[in-house]
Backbone as a printed PyTorch tensor [residue, N CA C, xyz], in Angstrom:
tensor([[[-53.0540, -23.3190, -56.5790],
         [-53.0100, -22.2260, -57.5130],
         [-52.3250, -22.7050, -58.7850]],

        [[-53.0050, -22.5720, -59.9090],
         [-52.4440, -23.0000, -61.1870],
         [-51.5170, -21.9320, -61.7370]],

        [[-50.4760, -22.3800, -62.4090],
         [-49.5590, -21.4750, -63.0750],
         [-50.2250, -20.9830, -64.3430]],

        [[-50.2230, -19.6610, -64.6240],
         [-50.9310, -19.1440, -65.7900],
         [-50.4380, -19.7200, -67.1150]],

        [[-49.1570, -19.9230, -67.2780],
         [-48.6110, -20.4520, -68.5140],
         [-47.8620, -21.7310, -68.1740]],

        [[-48.5750, -22.8730, -68.0650],
         [-47.9650, -24.0590, -67.5000],
         [-46.8780, -24.7180, -68.3300]],

        [[-46.8760, -24.5490, -69.6340],
         [-45.8660, -25.2190, -70.4400],
         [-44.9350, -24.2050, -71.0790]],

        [[-43.7220, -24.6360, -71.2850],
         [-42.7190, -23.8030, -71.9310],
         [-42.7950, -24.0750, -73.4300]],

        [[-42.5430, -23.0640, -74.2300],
         [-42.5610, -23.2160, -75.6810],
         [-41.5600, -24.2920, -76.0950]],

        [[-42.0060, -25.3900, -76.7550],
         [-41.0930, -26.4640, -77.1290],
         [-40.0350, -26.0250, -78.1420]],

        [[-40.2520, -24.9200, -78.8370],
         [-39.2650, -24.4070, -79.7910],
         [-38.1370, -23.6560, -79.0840]],

        [[-38.3740, -23.2820, -77.8190],
         [-37.3770, -22.5570, -77.0420],
         [-36.3740, -23.5520, -76.4800]],

        [[-35.1640, -23.5700, -77.0140],
         [-34.1480, -24.5280, -76.5810],
         [-33.1960, -23.9170, -75.5540]],

        [[-33.5070, -22.7290, -75.0790],
         [-32.6680, -22.0640, -74.0940],
         [-32.8020, -22.7500, -72.7450]],

        [[-31.6730, -23.0460, -72.1090],
         [-31.7140, -23.5300, -70.7360],
         [-31.9480, -22.3270, -69.8450]],

        [[-32.9710, -22.3880, -69.0320],
         [-33.3060, -21.2860, -68.1480],
         [-32.5010, -21.4410, -66.8590]],

        [[-31.2280, -21.1480, -66.9430],
         [-30.3270, -21.3740, -65.8270],
         [-29.5790, -20.0860, -65.5130]],

        [[-30.1090, -19.2940, -64.5840],
         [-29.3940, -18.0720, -64.2270],
         [-28.0950, -18.4250, -63.5100]],

        [[-27.1230, -17.5280, -63.5880],
         [-25.8560, -17.7760, -62.9080],
         [-26.0670, -17.9030, -61.4090]],

        [[-26.9730, -17.1420, -60.8730],
         [-27.2900, -17.2480, -59.4480],
         [-28.7870, -17.0650, -59.2920]],

        [[-29.4010, -17.9220, -58.5320],
         [-30.8150, -17.7730, -58.2440],
         [-30.9030, -16.8010, -57.0830]],

        [[-31.6280, -15.7200, -57.2840],
         [-31.6660, -14.6780, -56.2640],
         [-32.1770, -15.2470, -54.9370]],

        [[-33.4080, -15.3160, -54.7000],
         [-33.9920, -15.7640, -53.4500],
         [-33.8910, -17.2860, -53.4060]],

        [[-32.7790, -17.8400, -52.8940],
         [-32.5560, -19.2840, -52.9460],
         [-33.3910, -19.9980, -51.8850]],

        [[-34.5830, -20.3840, -52.2790],
         [-35.4980, -21.0760, -51.3840],
         [-34.9790, -22.4800, -51.1030]],

        [[-35.3600, -23.0080, -49.9560],
         [-34.9570, -24.3530, -49.5400],
         [-36.2200, -25.1520, -49.2500]],

        [[-36.2260, -26.4190, -49.6980],
         [-37.3450, -27.2910, -49.3570],
         [-37.3250, -27.5200, -47.8470]],

        [[-38.3890, -27.1530, -47.1700],
         [-38.4140, -27.2610, -45.7110],
         [-39.3800, -28.3280, -45.2050]],

        [[-40.0580, -29.0020, -46.1110],
         [-41.0510, -29.9890, -45.7210],
         [-40.4520, -31.0930, -44.8500]],

        [[-39.1780, -31.4360, -45.0960],
         [-38.5230, -32.4900, -44.3300],
         [-37.5330, -31.9220, -43.3130]],

        [[-37.6550, -30.6240, -43.0230],
         [-36.7880, -29.9480, -42.0590],
         [-37.6370, -29.0410, -41.1750]],

        [[-38.5270, -29.6260, -40.3580],
         [-39.4670, -28.8160, -39.5860],
         [-38.8120, -27.9720, -38.4920]],

        [[-37.5670, -28.2700, -38.1400],
         [-36.8880, -27.5280, -37.0840],
         [-35.8960, -26.5010, -37.6420]],

        [[-35.9280, -26.2820, -38.9550],
         [-35.0430, -25.3370, -39.6380],
         [-33.5720, -25.6040, -39.3090]],

        [[-33.2100, -26.8750, -39.3480],
         [-31.8300, -27.2810, -39.0650],
         [-30.8760, -26.8090, -40.1560]],

        [[-31.3860, -26.6510, -41.3770],
         [-30.5540, -26.1600, -42.4750],
         [-29.9030, -24.8310, -42.0950]],

        [[-30.6980, -23.9230, -41.5610],
         [-30.1690, -22.6120, -41.1640],
         [-29.1760, -22.7430, -40.0090]],

        [[-29.4110, -23.6690, -39.1160],
         [-28.5360, -23.8850, -37.9630],
         [-27.1960, -24.4870, -38.3750]],

        [[-27.2220, -25.4140, -39.3430],
         [-26.0230, -26.1530, -39.7260],
         [-25.1810, -25.4880, -40.8210]],

        [[-25.7760, -24.6050, -41.6200],
         [-25.0550, -23.9920, -42.7400],
         [-23.7680, -23.2850, -42.3070]],

        [[-23.7920, -22.4460, -41.2700],
         [-22.5360, -21.7900, -40.8700],
         [-21.4630, -22.7870, -40.4160]],

        [[-21.8720, -23.8760, -39.8060],
         [-20.9210, -24.9000, -39.3670],
         [-20.2370, -25.5200, -40.5840]],

        [[-21.0380, -25.9000, -41.5810],
         [-20.4810, -26.5030, -42.7990],
         [-19.5490, -25.5210, -43.5090]],

        [[-19.9790, -24.2800, -43.6440],
         [-19.1510, -23.2720, -44.3170],
         [-17.8420, -23.0630, -43.5750]],

        [[-17.8860, -23.0700, -42.2580],
         [-16.6850, -22.9080, -41.4550],
         [-15.6970, -24.0500, -41.6380]],

        [[-16.1930, -25.1960, -42.0820],
         [-15.3320, -26.3620, -42.3190],
         [-14.9620, -26.4870, -43.8020]],

        [[-15.3520, -25.4910, -44.6010],
         [-15.0620, -25.5290, -46.0340],
         [-15.9390, -26.5020, -46.7980]],

        [[-17.1310, -26.7790, -46.2610],
         [-18.0550, -27.7330, -46.8600],
         [-19.3190, -27.0430, -47.3350]],

        [[-20.0230, -27.6960, -48.2350],
         [-21.3510, -27.2530, -48.6550],
         [-22.3740, -28.1000, -47.9080]],

        [[-23.3320, -27.4410, -47.2720],
         [-24.4500, -28.1740, -46.6890],
         [-25.4590, -28.3850, -47.8170]],

        [[-25.5340, -29.6070, -48.3170],
         [-26.4350, -29.9230, -49.4320],
         [-27.8800, -29.8310, -48.9570]],

        [[-28.1770, -30.3930, -47.7850],
         [-29.5270, -30.3430, -47.2490],
         [-29.6670, -31.1800, -46.0000]],

        [[-30.8360, -31.0590, -45.3850],
         [-31.1560, -31.7580, -44.1380],
         [-32.5410, -32.3800, -44.2710]],

        [[-32.6660, -33.6080, -43.8100],
         [-33.9750, -34.2830, -43.7360],
         [-34.2020, -34.7290, -42.3020]],

        [[-35.4400, -34.6030, -41.8500],
         [-35.8270, -35.1240, -40.5390],
         [-36.9510, -36.1230, -40.7530]],

        [[-36.7680, -37.3250, -40.2550],
         [-37.7910, -38.3650, -40.3410],
         [-38.2360, -38.6950, -38.9280]],

        [[-39.4990, -38.4010, -38.6250],
         [-40.0190, -38.6210, -37.2770],
         [-40.4730, -40.0640, -37.1060]],

        [[-40.8600, -40.3910, -35.9160],
         [-41.3400, -41.7310, -35.6080],
         [-40.6450, -42.2660, -34.3740]],

        [[-40.8390, -43.5480, -34.1230],
         [-40.2500, -44.1500, -32.9200],
         [-38.7240, -44.1790, -32.9940]],

        [[-38.1750, -44.1490, -34.1920],
         [-36.7240, -44.0800, -34.3910],
         [-36.4290, -42.8780, -35.2900]],

        [[-36.5760, -41.6790, -34.7430],
         [-36.3840, -40.4550, -35.5180],
         [-34.9470, -40.3640, -36.0260]],

        [[-34.8010, -39.7710, -37.2220],
         [-33.4890, -39.6400, -37.8490],
         [-33.3210, -38.2220, -38.3860]],

        [[-32.1730, -37.6290, -38.0890],
         [-31.7560, -36.3740, -38.7100],
         [-30.6680, -36.7620, -39.6990]],

        [[-30.9440, -36.5620, -40.9840],
         [-29.9960, -36.9400, -42.0380],
         [-29.4400, -35.6570, -42.6510]],

        [[-28.1120, -35.5200, -42.6210],
         [-27.4240, -34.3220, -43.0990],
         [-26.5300, -34.7180, -44.2670]],

        [[-26.6540, -33.9930, -45.3720],
         [-25.8510, -34.2660, -46.5700],
         [-24.8560, -33.1230, -46.7600]],

        [[-23.5700, -33.4740, -46.8900],
         [-22.5310, -32.4760, -47.1010],
         [-21.7240, -32.8220, -48.3470]],

        [[-21.0660, -31.8070, -48.9080],
         [-20.2290, -32.0280, -50.0800],
         [-19.1160, -30.9940, -50.0730]],

        [[-18.1240, -31.2160, -50.9040],
         [-17.0410, -30.2590, -51.1080],
         [-16.8300, -30.1810, -52.6110]],

        [[-16.8570, -28.9610, -53.1370],
         [-16.7160, -28.7700, -54.5780],
         [-15.4270, -29.3980, -55.0930]],

        [[-15.5480, -30.0910, -56.1880],
         [-14.4670, -30.7680, -56.9110],
         [-13.8970, -31.9790, -56.1870]],

        [[-13.6700, -31.9070, -54.8890],
         [-13.0040, -32.9880, -54.1650],
         [-13.9530, -34.0300, -53.5840]],

        [[-15.1890, -33.6510, -53.3430],
         [-16.0890, -34.5480, -52.6320],
         [-15.7410, -34.5480, -51.1570]],

        [[-16.3880, -35.4050, -50.3930],
         [-16.1280, -35.4650, -48.9540],
         [-15.5370, -36.8110, -48.5710]],

        [[-14.8330, -36.8090, -47.4700],
         [-14.2240, -38.0260, -46.9510],
         [-14.9730, -38.4710, -45.7100]],

        [[-14.6490, -39.6410, -45.2310],
         [-15.2230, -40.1350, -43.9760],
         [-14.8400, -39.1780, -42.8400]],

        [[-13.6150, -38.6520, -42.8760],
         [-13.1810, -37.7020, -41.8420],
         [-14.0140, -36.4160, -41.8770]],

        [[-14.3770, -35.9430, -43.0760],
         [-15.2520, -34.7680, -43.1810],
         [-16.6020, -35.0440, -42.5250]],

        [[-17.1630, -36.2160, -42.8090],
         [-18.4640, -36.5840, -42.2400],
         [-18.3750, -36.6890, -40.7210]],

        [[-17.3050, -37.3050, -40.2170],
         [-17.1270, -37.4530, -38.7690],
         [-16.9450, -36.0900, -38.1090]],

        [[-16.1540, -35.2130, -38.7300],
         [-15.9450, -33.8770, -38.1770],
         [-17.2330, -33.0710, -38.1400]],

        [[-18.0110, -33.1400, -39.2110],
         [-19.2920, -32.4270, -39.2570],
         [-20.2450, -33.0030, -38.2200]],

        [[-20.2540, -34.3090, -38.0760],
         [-21.1190, -34.9590, -37.0970],
         [-20.7870, -34.4800, -35.6820]],

        [[-19.5060, -34.4340, -35.3390],
         [-19.1030, -33.9610, -34.0090],
         [-19.5040, -32.5030, -33.8000]],

        [[-19.2800, -31.6770, -34.8190],
         [-19.5760, -30.2490, -34.6950],
         [-21.0730, -29.9860, -34.5170]],

        [[-21.9060, -30.6540, -35.3210],
         [-23.3400, -30.3710, -35.1880],
         [-23.9530, -31.1050, -33.9970]],

        [[-23.3370, -32.1970, -33.5530],
         [-23.8080, -32.8590, -32.3190],
         [-23.6620, -31.9060, -31.1430]],

        [[-22.5080, -31.2470, -31.0610],
         [-22.2800, -30.2840, -29.9840],
         [-23.2780, -29.1280, -30.0840]],

        [[-23.5280, -28.6500, -31.2980],
         [-24.4740, -27.5600, -31.5160],
         [-25.8920, -27.9840, -31.1140]],

        [[-26.2710, -29.1960, -31.4870],
         [-27.6010, -29.7010, -31.1390],
         [-27.7530, -29.8690, -29.6240]],

        [[-26.6790, -30.2550, -28.9490],
         [-26.7280, -30.3750, -27.4840],
         [-26.9790, -29.0210, -26.8280]],

        [[-26.3800, -27.9620, -27.3800],
         [-26.5290, -26.6240, -26.8180],
         [-27.8870, -26.0210, -27.1980]],

        [[-28.2260, -26.0560, -28.4810],
         [-29.4530, -25.4230, -28.9800],
         [-30.7040, -26.2270, -28.6410]],

        [[-30.6060, -27.5440, -28.6540],
         [-31.6940, -28.4820, -28.3400],
         [-33.0030, -28.1730, -29.0950]],

        [[-32.9480, -28.0810, -30.4430],
         [-34.1440, -27.7250, -31.2080],
         [-35.1140, -28.8940, -31.4410]],

        [[-34.6610, -30.1280, -31.2020],
         [-35.4760, -31.3010, -31.5250],
         [-35.9100, -31.9980, -30.2420]],

        [[-37.2190, -32.1200, -30.0280],
         [-37.6730, -32.8400, -28.8300],
         [-37.4760, -34.3500, -28.9920]],

        [[-37.1630, -35.0140, -27.9090],
         [-37.0520, -36.4720, -27.9420],
         [-35.7070, -36.9460, -28.4570]],

        [[-35.6260, -38.2620, -28.6550],
         [-34.3980, -38.8860, -29.1310],
         [-34.4150, -39.0180, -30.6520]],

        [[-33.2320, -39.0380, -31.2110],
         [-33.0860, -39.1810, -32.6570],
         [-31.6910, -39.6950, -32.9520]],

        [[-31.5100, -40.1940, -34.1560],
         [-30.2020, -40.6190, -34.6370],
         [-29.7190, -39.5820, -35.6390]],

        [[-28.4600, -39.1660, -35.5070],
         [-27.8610, -38.2140, -36.4320],
         [-27.0240, -38.9750, -37.4460]],

        [[-27.2710, -38.7220, -38.7370],
         [-26.4960, -39.3210, -39.8240],
         [-25.9260, -38.1990, -40.6760]],

        [[-24.6370, -38.2690, -40.9780],
         [-23.9930, -37.2960, -41.8560],
         [-23.3250, -38.0710, -42.9810]],

        [[-23.6000, -37.6780, -44.2240],
         [-23.0280, -38.4100, -45.3620],
         [-22.8630, -37.4920, -46.5670]],

        [[-22.2110, -38.0280, -47.5900],
         [-22.1350, -37.3320, -48.8740],
         [-23.5030, -37.4650, -49.5400]],

        [[-23.7790, -36.6420, -50.5500],
         [-25.0610, -36.7640, -51.2280],
         [-25.1540, -37.9970, -52.1260]],

        [[-24.0230, -38.5950, -52.4720],
         [-24.0380, -39.7870, -53.3190],
         [-24.2830, -39.4550, -54.7780]],

        [[-24.3160, -40.5110, -55.5920],
         [-24.5360, -40.3320, -57.0300],
         [-25.9360, -39.8170, -57.3330]],

        [[-26.9040, -40.2450, -56.5280],
         [-28.2890, -39.8150, -56.7400],
         [-28.5960, -38.6250, -55.8260]],

        [[-27.7850, -37.6130, -55.9540],
         [-27.7970, -36.4240, -55.1140],
         [-29.2040, -35.8630, -54.9290]],

        [[-29.6250, -35.6680, -53.6750],
         [-30.9140, -35.0150, -53.4480],
         [-30.8140, -33.5310, -53.7900]],

        [[-31.9130, -32.9680, -54.2250],
         [-31.9750, -31.5570, -54.5940],
         [-32.8720, -30.8610, -53.5700]],

        [[-32.3120, -29.9350, -52.8240],
         [-33.0400, -29.2640, -51.7520],
         [-33.3240, -27.7940, -52.0370]],

        [[-32.4380, -27.1370, -52.7720],
         [-32.5270, -25.6890, -52.9630],
         [-32.9500, -25.3670, -54.3940]],

        [[-33.6180, -24.2470, -54.5500],
         [-34.0240, -23.8080, -55.8850],
         [-32.7920, -23.6910, -56.7780]],

        [[-31.6880, -23.2270, -56.2210],
         [-30.4630, -23.0910, -57.0080],
         [-29.9200, -24.4460, -57.4750]],

        [[-30.2280, -25.5430, -56.7560],
         [-29.7960, -26.8790, -57.1960],
         [-30.3860, -27.2240, -58.5580]],

        [[-31.6370, -26.8300, -58.7800],
         [-32.3060, -27.1520, -60.0360],
         [-31.7010, -26.3600, -61.1990]],

        [[-31.1760, -25.1820, -60.9130],
         [-30.4640, -24.4060, -61.9350],
         [-29.0580, -24.9690, -62.1280]],

        [[-28.3930, -25.2690, -61.0410],
         [-27.0110, -25.7670, -61.0790],
         [-26.8870, -27.0670, -61.8720]],

        [[-27.8820, -27.9350, -61.7580],
         [-27.8140, -29.2390, -62.4120],
         [-28.6660, -29.3180, -63.6750]],

        [[-28.9110, -28.1680, -64.3010],
         [-29.6320, -28.1540, -65.5830],
         [-28.8860, -29.0450, -66.5740]],

        [[-29.6530, -29.8260, -67.3240],
         [-29.0740, -30.7590, -68.2870],
         [-28.9450, -32.1630, -67.7260]],

        [[-29.1200, -32.3160, -66.4090],
         [-29.0400, -33.6260, -65.7530],
         [-30.4240, -34.2500, -65.6470]],

        [[-30.4740, -35.5750, -65.6230],
         [-31.7300, -36.3020, -65.4680],
         [-32.0920, -36.3190, -63.9840]],

        [[-33.3650, -36.1070, -63.6810],
         [-33.8140, -36.0520, -62.2840],
         [-35.1820, -36.6830, -62.1260]],

        [[-35.4590, -37.1000, -60.9020],
         [-36.7880, -37.5660, -60.4960],
         [-37.3200, -36.5900, -59.4530]],

        [[-38.5840, -36.2010, -59.6300],
         [-39.2040, -35.2150, -58.7510],
         [-40.5610, -35.7450, -58.3110]],

        [[-40.8120, -35.6680, -56.9960],
         [-42.1150, -36.0450, -56.4520],
         [-42.7410, -34.8050, -55.8130]],

        [[-43.9740, -34.5300, -56.2030],
         [-44.7200, -33.4080, -55.6290],
         [-45.5280, -33.8930, -54.4280]],

        [[-45.8470, -32.9880, -53.5280],
         [-46.6430, -33.3910, -52.3680],
         [-48.1260, -33.5000, -52.6950]],

        [[-48.5150, -33.0320, -53.8720],
         [-49.8980, -33.2020, -54.3490],
         [-49.8490, -33.3010, -55.8690]],

        [[-50.8740, -33.9060, -56.4730],
         [-50.8690, -34.0430, -57.9420],
         [-50.8440, -32.6840, -58.6270]],

        [[-50.1800, -32.6480, -59.7540],
         [-50.0670, -31.4180, -60.5370],
         [-51.3330, -31.2260, -61.3540]],

        [[-51.9420, -30.0870, -61.2220],
         [-53.1760, -29.7720, -61.9460],
         [-52.8850, -28.6970, -62.9910]],

        [[-53.6230, -28.7270, -64.0810],
         [-53.5660, -27.6520, -65.0560],
         [-52.4530, -27.7570, -66.0800]],

        [[-51.7450, -28.8890, -66.1420],
         [-50.6990, -29.0630, -67.1390],
         [-50.8990, -30.3970, -67.8290]],

        [[-50.5610, -30.4300, -69.0880],
         [-50.6230, -31.6770, -69.8510],
         [-49.3960, -32.5000, -69.4820]],

        [[-49.5690, -33.4740, -68.5630],
         [-48.4430, -34.2580, -68.0750],
         [-48.4240, -35.6600, -68.6370]],

        [[-49.5190, -36.1000, -69.1970],
         [-49.5870, -37.4500, -69.7600],
         [-50.7290, -37.4960, -70.7620]],

        [[-51.1540, -38.6820, -71.0880],
         [-52.2210, -38.8570, -72.0760],
         [-53.5090, -38.1840, -71.6080]],

        [[-54.2830, -37.6400, -72.5580],
         [-55.5670, -37.0260, -72.1840],
         [-56.4300, -38.0210, -71.4180]],

        [[-57.0800, -37.5280, -70.3670],
         [-57.9530, -38.3710, -69.5650],
         [-57.2220, -39.1250, -68.4600]],

        [[-55.9010, -39.0610, -68.4280],
         [-55.1340, -39.7410, -67.3810],
         [-55.2700, -38.9770, -66.0670]],

        [[-55.0330, -39.6760, -64.9740],
         [-55.1040, -39.0480, -63.6550],
         [-53.9400, -38.0800, -63.4700]],

        [[-54.1580, -37.0190, -62.6830],
         [-53.0540, -36.0880, -62.4030],
         [-51.8850, -36.8280, -61.7360]],

        [[-50.6750, -36.4090, -62.0490],
         [-49.4730, -37.0760, -61.5580],
         [-48.8180, -36.3420, -60.4020]],

        [[-48.0840, -37.1140, -59.5770],
         [-47.2360, -36.5550, -58.5200],
         [-45.7660, -36.8220, -58.7960]],

        [[-45.4640, -37.8400, -59.5780],
         [-44.0920, -38.2660, -59.8250],
         [-43.6980, -37.9790, -61.2630]],

        [[-42.5150, -37.3580, -61.4060],
         [-42.0420, -36.9730, -62.7290],
         [-40.5660, -37.3090, -62.8650]],

        [[-40.1570, -37.5930, -64.0770],
         [-38.7300, -37.7610, -64.3630],
         [-38.4640, -37.1240, -65.7140]],

        [[-37.2540, -36.6080, -65.8480],
         [-36.8660, -35.9590, -67.0910],
         [-35.5870, -35.1760, -66.9060]],

        [[-35.2750, -34.3700, -67.8820],
         [-34.0490, -33.5830, -67.8630],
         [-34.3390, -32.1880, -67.3160]],

        [[-33.5880, -31.8110, -66.2910],
         [-33.7510, -30.4790, -65.7230],
         [-33.3700, -29.4330, -66.7610]],

        [[-34.2260, -28.4240, -66.8880],
         [-33.9750, -27.3300, -67.8220],
         [-33.6860, -26.0330, -67.0820]],

        [[-33.5260, -26.1130, -65.7750],
         [-33.2380, -24.9280, -64.9770],
         [-34.4740, -24.4490, -64.2500]],

        [[-34.4980, -23.1550, -63.9480],
         [-35.6180, -22.5630, -63.2350],
         [-36.0810, -21.3120, -63.9590]],

        [[-37.3390, -20.9830, -63.7440],
         [-37.9140, -19.7560, -64.2620],
         [-38.7430, -19.1760, -63.1250]],

        [[-38.2400, -18.1290, -62.5050],
         [-38.9020, -17.6000, -61.3170],
         [-38.8110, -18.6200, -60.2030]],

        [[-39.9640, -19.0900, -59.7220],
         [-40.0120, -20.0950, -58.6570],
         [-40.5100, -21.4360, -59.1890]],

        [[-40.4200, -21.6100, -60.5110],
         [-40.8120, -22.8700, -61.1460],
         [-39.5700, -23.6310, -61.6050]],

        [[-39.5930, -24.9400, -61.4020],
         [-38.5440, -25.8240, -61.9130],
         [-38.9980, -26.3030, -63.2780]],

        [[-38.1270, -26.2140, -64.2700],
         [-38.4620, -26.6470, -65.6220],
         [-37.8960, -28.0390, -65.8430]],

        [[-38.7610, -28.9620, -66.2670],
         [-38.3720, -30.3550, -66.4560],
         [-38.8590, -30.8270, -67.8190]],

        [[-37.9140, -31.2170, -68.6860],
         [-38.2530, -31.7460, -70.0110],
         [-38.5090, -33.2400, -69.8730]],

        [[-39.6930, -33.6770, -70.2550],
         [-40.0530, -35.0830, -70.1340],
         [-39.7680, -35.8170, -71.4390]],

        [[-39.8940, -37.1300, -71.3920],
         [-39.6530, -37.9270, -72.6000],
         [-40.7640, -37.7800, -73.6250]],

        [[-41.8440, -37.0870, -73.2680],
         [-42.9200, -36.8380, -74.2210],
         [-42.7190, -35.5050, -74.9460]],

        [[-41.4950, -34.9690, -74.8730],
         [-41.1390, -33.7100, -75.5110],
         [-41.9420, -32.5360, -74.9830]],

        [[-42.3320, -32.6300, -73.7240],
         [-43.0430, -31.5590, -73.0520],
         [-42.1310, -31.0300, -71.9570]],

        [[-42.0760, -29.7180, -71.8100],
         [-41.3500, -29.1360, -70.6860],
         [-42.3840, -28.6430, -69.6870]],

        [[-42.3060, -29.2040, -68.4930],
         [-43.2540, -28.8680, -67.4430],
         [-42.7020, -27.7920, -66.5280]],

        [[-43.6330, -27.0270, -65.9680],
         [-43.3050, -26.0560, -64.9260],
         [-43.7980, -26.6610, -63.6170]],

        [[-42.8630, -27.0350, -62.7690],
         [-43.2280, -27.6120, -61.4790],
         [-42.9680, -26.5600, -60.4050]],

        [[-44.0240, -26.0930, -59.7310],
         [-43.8280, -25.0700, -58.6960],
         [-42.9020, -25.5980, -57.5910]],

        [[-41.8440, -24.8550, -57.3060],
         [-40.8730, -25.2820, -56.3030],
         [-41.5640, -25.5600, -54.9590]],

        [[-42.5340, -24.7410, -54.6060],
         [-43.2260, -24.9010, -53.3210],
         [-43.9940, -26.2170, -53.2370]],

        [[-44.3000, -26.8410, -54.3710],
         [-45.0520, -28.0980, -54.3760],
         [-44.1560, -29.3300, -54.3840]],

        [[-42.8300, -29.1510, -54.4510],
         [-41.9250, -30.3050, -54.5140],
         [-41.7660, -30.9220, -53.1310]],

        [[-42.0080, -32.2320, -53.0690],
         [-41.8330, -32.9870, -51.8290],
         [-40.3970, -33.4880, -51.7380]],

        [[-39.9240, -34.1550, -52.7900],
         [-38.5530, -34.6700, -52.8490],
         [-38.0850, -34.6420, -54.2910]],

        [[-36.7750, -34.4890, -54.4510],
         [-36.1900, -34.5230, -55.7920],
         [-34.7540, -35.0150, -55.6740]],

        [[-34.3130, -35.7350, -56.6860],
         [-32.9270, -36.1880, -56.7080],
         [-32.4720, -36.4240, -58.1340]],

        [[-31.1520, -36.3500, -58.3260],
         [-30.5800, -36.6560, -59.6320],
         [-30.6520, -38.1580, -59.8510]],

        [[-30.7800, -38.5280, -61.0860],
         [-30.8010, -39.9480, -61.4720],
         [-29.6180, -40.1420, -62.4040]],

        [[-28.4860, -40.6110, -61.8840],
         [-27.2830, -40.7030, -62.7160],
         [-27.4030, -41.8020, -63.7790]],

        [[-26.7290, -41.5650, -64.8920],
         [-26.6690, -42.5710, -65.9620],
         [-25.4600, -43.4600, -65.6590]],

        [[-25.7040, -44.6610, -65.1660],
         [-24.6220, -45.5510, -64.7770],
         [-24.3730, -46.6370, -65.7980]],

        [[-24.8770, -46.4270, -67.0280],
         [-24.6420, -47.4090, -68.0860],
         [-23.1730, -47.3790, -68.4930]],

        [[-22.5980, -48.5410, -68.7910],
         [-21.1940, -48.5450, -69.2190],
         [-21.0520, -47.8450, -70.5680]],

        [[-19.8970, -47.2330, -70.7740],
         [-19.6480, -46.4900, -72.0220],
         [-19.4830, -47.4070, -73.1920]]])
């Protein structure tokens, strides 16, 4: 389904960043067992933010959990405590068939973006976004070029359920949140 108005007015310099995104959707493509909902109360009870959860299937399945703490960040002890708490929960609930490895870590400098509110929260930051299918109906590159799945640019916030991304071609794209496969911040690590 194409967005009726795919581009944002380039003269509009307003960051579309609401103080709170109402219906805070979560990318679930990499969380088929809805572990985010299972783990969120555990993280909150420990004074942590559950940044997101990824599940990678295969012969060596991995459940990757990202946690953070506002202003302070997380320590190795925070990661170990969260790992113990959700291991016990997973043993009781048993939502994942088969064997898997559980990993708990900080989001790192290249923080993954899982929630619609993340795209509003980090407006003004540079990000890389991959869609699960090519974007149709928007001018994303040179005329006649193939539709793209991978984008990078400065987050401009959200508008409804669309993520706004300003590209280096001075175009602001509307990327439907439901079409995002993966997204992460791209920190500027150049020396001052």
